[in-house]
C-alpha positions as CSV (number, residue, x, y, z in Angstrom):
1,X,-127.6,8.1,35.9
2,X,-123.8,7.5,35.7
3,X,-121.6,10.0,37.6
4,X,-118.0,9.9,36.4
5,X,-115.3,11.5,38.4
6,X,-112.8,13.5,36.2
7,X,-109.3,14.1,37.4
8,X,-107.6,14.9,34.1
9,X,-108.5,17.8,31.8
10,X,-107.1,15.8,28.9
11,X,-109.6,13.0,29.4
12,X,-110.7,12.0,25.9
13,X,-114.3,11.7,27.0
14,X,-114.4,15.5,27.5
15,X,-113.7,16.6,23.9
16,X,-117.1,18.3,23.6
17,X,-116.0,20.8,26.3
18,X,-112.5,21.8,25.1
19,X,-111.7,25.4,24.0
20,X,-115.2,26.7,24.6
21,X,-113.9,30.3,24.5
22,X,-112.5,30.0,21.0
23,X,-115.5,31.4,19.0
24,X,-114.0,30.8,15.6
25,X,-113.2,27.1,16.3
26,X,-116.5,26.4,18.1
27,X,-118.6,28.0,15.5
28,X,-117.2,25.5,13.0
29,X,-117.0,22.5,15.3
30,X,-120.3,22.6,16.9
31,X,-122.6,22.5,13.8
32,X,-120.3,20.0,12.1
33,X,-120.4,17.7,15.1
34,X,-124.1,18.2,15.7
35,X,-123.9,19.7,19.1
36,X,-124.3,22.9,21.1
37,X,-123.6,23.8,24.7
38,X,-126.2,24.7,27.3
39,X,-124.8,26.6,30.3
40,X,-126.6,26.9,33.6
41,X,-129.5,25.0,35.2
42,X,-132.1,27.5,33.9
43,X,-130.9,27.2,30.3
44,X,-130.7,23.4,30.5
45,X,-134.2,23.2,31.9
46,X,-135.6,25.3,29.0
47,X,-133.7,23.1,26.5
48,X,-135.3,20.0,28.0
49,X,-138.7,21.6,28.0
50,X,-138.2,22.3,24.3
51,X,-137.6,18.6,23.8
52,X,-133.8,18.8,23.2
53,X,-131.6,15.8,24.0
54,X,-128.5,15.7,26.2
55,X,-125.2,14.1,25.2
56,X,-123.5,14.7,28.6
57,X,-123.1,17.1,31.4
58,X,-120.0,18.7,33.1
59,X,-120.4,20.0,36.6
60,X,-119.0,20.1,40.1
61,X,-120.1,18.5,43.4
62,X,-121.9,21.6,44.6
63,X,-124.4,21.5,41.7
64,X,-124.8,17.7,41.5
65,X,-128.0,17.5,43.7
66,X,-129.8,20.2,41.7
67,X,-128.7,18.7,38.4
68,X,-129.8,15.2,39.2
69,X,-133.2,16.5,40.5
70,X,-133.7,18.4,37.2
71,X,-132.7,15.4,35.0
72,X,-135.0,13.1,36.9
73,X,-138.0,15.4,36.1
74,X,-137.3,14.8,32.4
75,X,-136.3,11.1,32.8
76,X,-132.9,12.0,31.2
77,X,-130.0,9.7,31.9
78,X,-126.9,11.3,30.3
79,X,-123.3,10.7,31.7
80,X,-122.4,13.3,34.3
81,X,-118.8,14.3,34.4
82,X,-117.9,15.6,37.9
83,X,-114.8,17.6,38.4
84,X,-113.2,20.4,40.5
85,X,-112.6,24.0,39.3
86,X,-108.9,23.1,39.0
87,X,-109.9,20.6,36.3
88,X,-112.9,22.3,34.7
89,X,-111.4,25.8,34.2
90,X,-108.3,24.7,32.2
91,X,-110.5,22.4,30.1
92,X,-113.2,24.9,29.2
93,X,-111.1,28.1,29.3
94,X,-113.2,29.8,31.9
95,X,-114.5,29.4,35.5
96,X,-118.0,27.9,35.4
97,X,-119.9,30.3,37.6
98,X,-123.3,28.9,36.5
99,X,-122.8,25.5,37.8
100,X,-123.1,23.2,34.8
101,X,-122.4,22.9,31.1
102,X,-124.3,20.4,29.1
103,X,-123.3,19.1,25.6
104,X,-126.6,18.9,23.7
105,X,-127.6,17.2,20.4
106,X,-128.3,20.0,17.9
107,X,-131.9,19.7,16.6
108,X,-132.8,19.5,12.9
109,X,-134.1,22.9,11.9
110,X,-137.5,23.2,10.3
111,X,-138.0,24.5,6.7
112,X,-138.9,28.2,6.3
113,X,-142.3,27.2,4.9
114,X,-143.2,25.1,7.9
115,X,-141.9,27.7,10.3
116,X,-144.0,30.6,8.9
117,X,-147.1,28.6,8.0
118,X,-149.0,29.8,11.1
119,X,-146.9,32.9,11.9
120,X,-148.1,36.5,11.7
121,X,-145.0,38.3,13.0
122,X,-141.5,37.2,12.3
123,X,-138.0,38.7,12.7
124,X,-135.2,38.3,10.2
125,X,-131.6,38.7,11.4
126,X,-129.2,39.6,8.6
127,X,-125.5,38.8,9.0
128,X,-125.3,39.7,12.7
129,X,-121.8,38.8,14.0
130,X,-122.2,39.4,17.8
131,X,-123.6,36.3,19.6
132,X,-124.6,38.6,22.5
133,X,-126.9,40.6,20.2
134,X,-128.4,37.4,18.7
135,X,-129.2,36.1,22.2
136,X,-130.7,39.4,23.4
137,X,-132.9,39.6,20.3
138,X,-134.3,36.2,21.0
139,X,-135.0,37.2,24.6
140,X,-137.0,40.2,23.4
141,X,-138.7,38.2,20.7
142,X,-139.9,35.8,23.4
143,X,-141.0,38.6,25.7
144,X,-143.0,40.4,23.1
145,X,-144.6,37.4,21.4
146,X,-142.7,37.2,18.1
147,X,-143.9,34.0,16.3
148,X,-140.6,33.1,14.7
149,X,-137.0,34.2,13.9
150,X,-135.2,33.6,10.6
151,X,-131.4,34.0,10.4
152,X,-129.5,34.6,7.2
153,X,-126.8,32.2,6.0
154,X,-124.0,34.3,7.5
155,X,-125.7,35.3,10.7
156,X,-124.1,34.2,14.0
157,X,-125.3,30.9,15.4
158,X,-128.3,31.3,17.8
159,X,-127.1,28.0,19.5
160,X,-123.6,29.2,20.3
161,X,-123.0,29.2,24.1
162,X,-123.0,33.0,24.5
163,X,-126.2,33.5,22.5
164,X,-128.0,30.8,24.4
165,X,-126.8,32.2,27.7
166,X,-127.8,35.8,26.9
167,X,-131.2,34.6,25.6
168,X,-131.8,32.9,29.0
169,X,-132.7,29.8,27.0
170,X,-135.4,31.5,24.9
171,X,-133.7,30.2,21.8
172,X,-135.4,27.0,22.7
173,X,-138.8,28.6,23.0
174,X,-139.0,30.9,20.0
175,X,-139.2,28.8,16.8
176,X,-136.4,29.7,14.4
177,X,-134.5,28.4,11.3
178,X,-131.8,29.5,8.9
179,X,-132.5,30.8,5.4
180,X,-130.7,29.0,2.6
181,X,-130.2,32.2,0.5
182,X,-130.4,35.9,1.2
183,X,-131.8,38.3,0.1
184,X,-133.3,35.9,-2.3
185,X,-135.1,34.2,0.6
186,X,-137.1,37.3,1.2
187,X,-139.3,36.3,-1.8
188,X,-140.7,33.3,0.1
189,X,-141.9,35.6,2.9
190,X,-143.5,38.0,0.4
191,X,-145.2,35.2,-1.5
192,X,-146.6,34.0,1.9
193,X,-148.3,37.3,2.4
194,X,-145.8,39.0,4.7
195,X,-145.1,42.7,4.4
196,X,-141.4,42.9,4.8
197,X,-140.3,46.0,6.8
198,X,-136.6,46.9,6.9
199,X,-135.5,48.7,10.0
200,X,-133.2,51.4,8.5
201,X,-132.2,55.1,8.6
202,X,-133.0,55.5,4.9
203,X,-134.4,58.9,3.9
204,X,-137.6,57.3,2.6
205,X,-138.3,55.4,5.9
206,X,-141.6,55.8,7.6
207,X,-141.9,56.1,11.4
208,X,-142.7,52.8,13.2
209,X,-145.6,54.8,14.6
210,X,-147.1,55.0,11.1
211,X,-146.5,51.3,10.6
212,X,-148.4,50.4,13.8
213,X,-151.2,52.8,13.0
214,X,-152.3,50.4,10.2
215,X,-150.4,47.2,10.9
216,X,-150.4,44.5,8.2
217,X,-151.8,41.1,8.9
218,X,-148.5,39.4,8.4
219,X,-145.3,41.3,9.2
220,X,-141.6,40.5,8.8
221,X,-139.2,42.9,10.6
222,X,-135.6,42.9,9.1
223,X,-132.6,43.8,11.3
224,X,-129.1,44.4,9.8
225,X,-125.6,43.7,11.0
226,X,-123.9,45.8,13.7
227,X,-122.3,48.9,12.2
228,X,-123.4,49.1,8.5
229,X,-126.9,47.8,9.0
230,X,-129.0,46.1,6.2
231,X,-127.4,45.4,2.9
232,X,-128.4,47.8,0.1
233,X,-129.9,44.9,-1.9
234,X,-132.1,44.0,1.1
235,X,-133.4,47.5,1.4
236,X,-134.3,47.6,-2.3
237,X,-136.2,44.3,-2.1
238,X,-138.1,45.1,1.2
239,X,-141.7,46.4,1.0
240,X,-141.1,49.2,3.5
241,X,-138.3,51.1,5.1
242,X,-139.1,51.8,8.8
243,X,-137.3,53.9,11.4
244,X,-137.6,54.4,15.1
245,X,-138.0,58.1,16.0
246,X,-135.3,59.4,18.4
247,X,-134.4,62.5,20.4
248,X,-131.3,64.3,21.6
249,X,-129.5,63.9,18.3
250,X,-129.3,60.1,18.7
251,X,-129.3,58.6,15.2
252,X,-129.5,54.9,15.9
253,X,-129.7,52.1,18.5
254,X,-127.8,49.0,19.0
255,X,-129.5,46.3,17.0
256,X,-130.7,44.4,20.1
257,X,-132.2,47.5,21.6
258,X,-133.8,48.4,18.2
259,X,-135.4,45.0,18.0
260,X,-136.8,45.3,21.5
261,X,-138.4,48.6,20.6
262,X,-139.8,47.3,17.3
263,X,-141.1,44.1,18.9
264,X,-142.9,46.0,21.6
265,X,-144.3,48.6,19.2
266,X,-145.7,46.0,16.8
267,X,-147.0,43.5,19.4
268,X,-150.6,42.3,18.9
269,X,-153.3,44.4,20.4
270,X,-151.4,47.7,20.4
271,X,-154.0,50.5,20.1
272,X,-153.6,52.6,17.0
């Protein structure tokens, strides 16, 4: 595999790696240019295990042996750009503590119908703005056996670098796709036989304990944006309003924490 020494942060071959800390810019650029960034050997390995394709890799000499060993396992032969911290840090905007950054080809997402065809438990993320929360939810979804994740049109990108990193690469393991419309897209779930349960603090909400006492065969759990939660229209269209019982006067959890509780409580085989 070609190893290319980089001495200039303005090398035109490195445009995929510029301004990685600019969330607004990268959130537009990466989908438009058909790429995403995988940071760390562990994340790259999970991406390759998921069948994703590499455009190129940026690393330093220290990590080159481990990287080449990993790429050889998957018979991958991308260009490897090798630079020092003095070159890489001004280029990317941060010090690369995790050894490597790979520019990856963004996969084509499946249709909702194909994604849910064999699923019994899915999560829907409505308009989340924090990539850290998105990544944490994917990690919990993987840990507790959620079959698929759907994200609404305005939800943060699960393939943004921070989301991928926080998920520890589980965004490549848990099947997911983006809904074209919302809350209109909820109807497709309901027509497929899913009971749509909105996680909310609404007065008419039932306890998640009641939900798990008689779990539906197909369940979609809805999680709303940080701060204001689910949209009013979403709560109206959902089949159920569900809440997590809490103590000590705590009224709500961070959306990532709430998802972990809900995924654990509704996991298959939980005794009633």
